[in-house]
N, C-alpha and C positions, 0 to 999 in steps of 0.2 A: 380623294386623287393624285397623280402624278404630278409634281411640282420639277419646271424646269428652268435653271438660268440662263438666260442667254448675252453673253456677251458681245459688246461691239454690238449692239442691238438694233442701234440706229444706222450701222452701216449696210456696206451694198449688198450684203449674204444676211446679215445677221436680222435686218427687219422683214426680210422673206421669210425667216424661221422664227421669227416671233409670229408675223398671222399666219403661218401656218398651222405651228404647233396648236393656234388658239383656234381653228377651224377642225381641231384634232380633239376639243373641250380639253385638252392639258392647262392647268396650272400655269401663266407663264408670268417670269420673273423677269424683266428686265433690266438689267445692270448699264447704268448709264453715269456720265458724269456729271448733267446736269438733269434734274428730273422733272423742273417744271418743263420744259423741251421738249420731254420724251412723253409727259403726259397731254402736252396738245398734239403730240402727231401719234400714237396711237389710242386702240379701242381704249373705252372708259374702265374696262372690266383685267385689262393689262396692269400690274403688278408693277411700278418702277422705284426702282434704289440704286440710292448710290452708291456707284463700284469704281473703285480706281486703282490701277496694279501698282502706282506708285505711292497708293496710301493704306496699307495694311490693315487702319483701322476703321475700313470701307469693308473692309472681307465677311468679316463677322453675319453681320444683319446679312447679307446679300446671300453666303451660305446656308444660315439657317433656316434648316427642313429642306433643304434641297435634295433630291433625287439625283439628277442631271447635270450637266455642265453642259454648254453649248461654248465650247473657247475660240477667240478668236485676238489673237495676238497682235499688240496696237501694233503699227507702219513704224513707228519711229523708236520700238524696244529694241535692239539692240542686243541686252544685256540679260539676256535669259536667266542666267543663273543666280541675280540681284533679285529680282523683281516678280518674274512669271512661273518662273522654277516654285519657288516658297508659295505663292496664292495656291498652284496645285496640293501642293503638300498639305495645307491649311483646310482646302473644300477636302479632301482624302481622310483628316483627322475627324471632322465635324460628320462625315458619313455619306459624300456626296461620294455614290457608284461608280458611275459610269463618265466618262468627257469626250466628249465627239469633237474633234480637234479640225479646224481647218487652215489646212498644210498646204502644200504646192507641189505639183507634179514634179518628179524626180528627188523630192526634198531626201528618199532615202540614200539613194548616192551621191550629195553634194553635203558635207559634213561640212561646209563653207557658210551655207544657211542658216538660219536661226531655227527656221522651221525643224529642219534636221535635230537640233540638238533640242529643239522642244519635244519631239518627236521621242528622241532618245531617255528624257525624263520621266515623261508617261509610261514607258513600258518598267521602268521602274518605279512607280510610282502604287500606290496601295489602291488603284481604282483599274477596273478596264476600261482600255480605251476603242474610239473608232476614228481613224485618219481618213481625212477627206483630203486626198491631191489633187486641186483641182486646177485646170489649166487655166488658160486668159481668159478673163471675164468679159459676154459679148457686152457688159453694162458699162464696160471702160470707155466705149466708144461716143457712150452717153454724154462721159462726166468732161476728162480734159480736152478728149477729141470734139466734143461738140460744136463750140465754138468757128474749128477752121471748117466744119463741114457744113454749120447752116453760113456762115459769115463769106466766107470764100471757096467754097464746093470743091473741098480738097480734103482727101485720108491722108496726112501729113505724117510718115511717118517711117522710120529709119531700117525696116526690116528689109530691104532689096527683095529679092523674091520668093523668099522663104515661107511654109507655111507654117500656118497654125490652129489647134484644134479647142478652136474659142468655143466656150463654153456658157447656158445663158447663167446668171444668178439663180433665178427661181429654180433651176434643174438643183442647183447646188443645193439649198436650202429646200430640196424636198428628200433627197440623197439624205441630208443630217437630219430633216424629221423622221426619218425613216428607221434611222441607226437611233432615235432616242427613243421612240415609239414603239418599235417594234424588238422581239427578242432574235438571236442568233448572227448579232451585229457586232457582237462585241469583242475585241483583239483580234479586228480586222483593220488592213486598209482597202481603201477604192478611190482607183485613178478615175477622175470624174473629168470625163472629154464632152464634149459635145458629136455629133454624127459625124463627121466630115473636117477633115483640115483643107484651110483655104490659103491662098494667099490673098494680099492685101488689092492684090487686084483684081481679083473675084470678089472680094469684098464692095471695095470701090464700083464693080458693075451691079451687085446686089441693090447699094443703095442708090445708084442714078435709075432702075426701074422701079422699085418703090417710092422714090420722090419724085419719078416723072422730070427728073432732070439732070445733067452730068456732073458727076463726080469723079474729079478725078485724083487717084493714089499719086500723089506726089513724094520719092525717095530722096529728104534731103541726107547730106552730111549728117555728122553727129554732134559738130561745133553748132550749124545753123540749126538744127534739134533741139538742140539745149538751150540755144538764146530763147529762140518761142516761147519754149516753156520755162522757161525762169520766170517769165514774166507773170505767167498763172500760178505756176506751184513750189514750194520749196527747193534750191540745188539738191540736198540729198534724196528727196524724190525724183527730179531729172536722170539723177543717176540712178536709181534703181529701172525707171524704164530704159534709158538707153542700155540695163544688161538684161531687162526681157525683151529688148527688140532686135539685139543681138544674138541672143538664145532662137528668135526668129529665123534671123538672116542665115545663121548655119547652119539652120534644116535640124533642130533638138526642139522645137515646139512645135511636129506634124504629128506626134503617138497619137492614134486614137483607139479607144477603149469602149467596151463595151460594159463596162460597170453599171453606169447608171441605169443602162438599160434593165440588166439584171434586178435589179434592186428596185426599181419604180414599175417592172411590168410594163413600160413603154418607154419609145426615143427619144431622147433628147427632144430640145428644142433646136430647129436647125437658124442659121446668119438673119435667111430668110423672112424668119418666122420672128425674130425679134426687132428685124427694122419692120415689119410692116405695124407688127404691134407699139410702136414706136414712132410714127412717121410723124405725129404732132409735134415730139421730140426736134425732132431733124424739118421738119418743114420753118421758113420764114416767115417772121412776123408780116 
């Protein structure tokens, strides 16, 4: 049976990769930092192992007898050459043949992004690779922005009138699983977006219709946004968020591709489908 190690296994995309691989009857090994918590979260026959990019002593057991790797760069990791690149090389040395890497849309054009450096390293490593260059996750709206939607009826985002090709993390995972279990995806890059580009005005209207209450798109300035978000997440993540929304405001996040549909044989989920699937998440108690 094929064995796949999934890093970032409890994350937004990784947890869907684990569940979808399990449905495909693949032997899934979830690489996690807290094994006991992961075991409580996953099916009983999901193998959970301690894995940490910052602790090379955890790599050997995690990579043992693994055929393919789903690779997620920890958001806090900026020094790719010191931690992540050596882990990739260690995996290749013990026989991992294929790495599917969760990248970001436009990574190939921006050498300042750590994702760009990871892609460069994978091209030279002794492995086949598949890059999933994903657009902005719809699930982010159910994360750090959920409190504003639930408690204030606000979509509080400094993105101006810019559009974004939002994509559902379940569809990103499905493309990744296809690359891991099917042949023909080696040494390729997929730009994984949703089926449409939407402004946050349009997103607020979708939320309003699905939740049956008015959700207002509020366009804060960068300082106002940073002050509110700093109460919820670390400042480095606030800076990353500001960069993402500046990209949207400048019109650089609206590109829509058909890569997901070509791989999956169906259209990716729409924002309306995502919100309707998660009405309970955004409903007031």
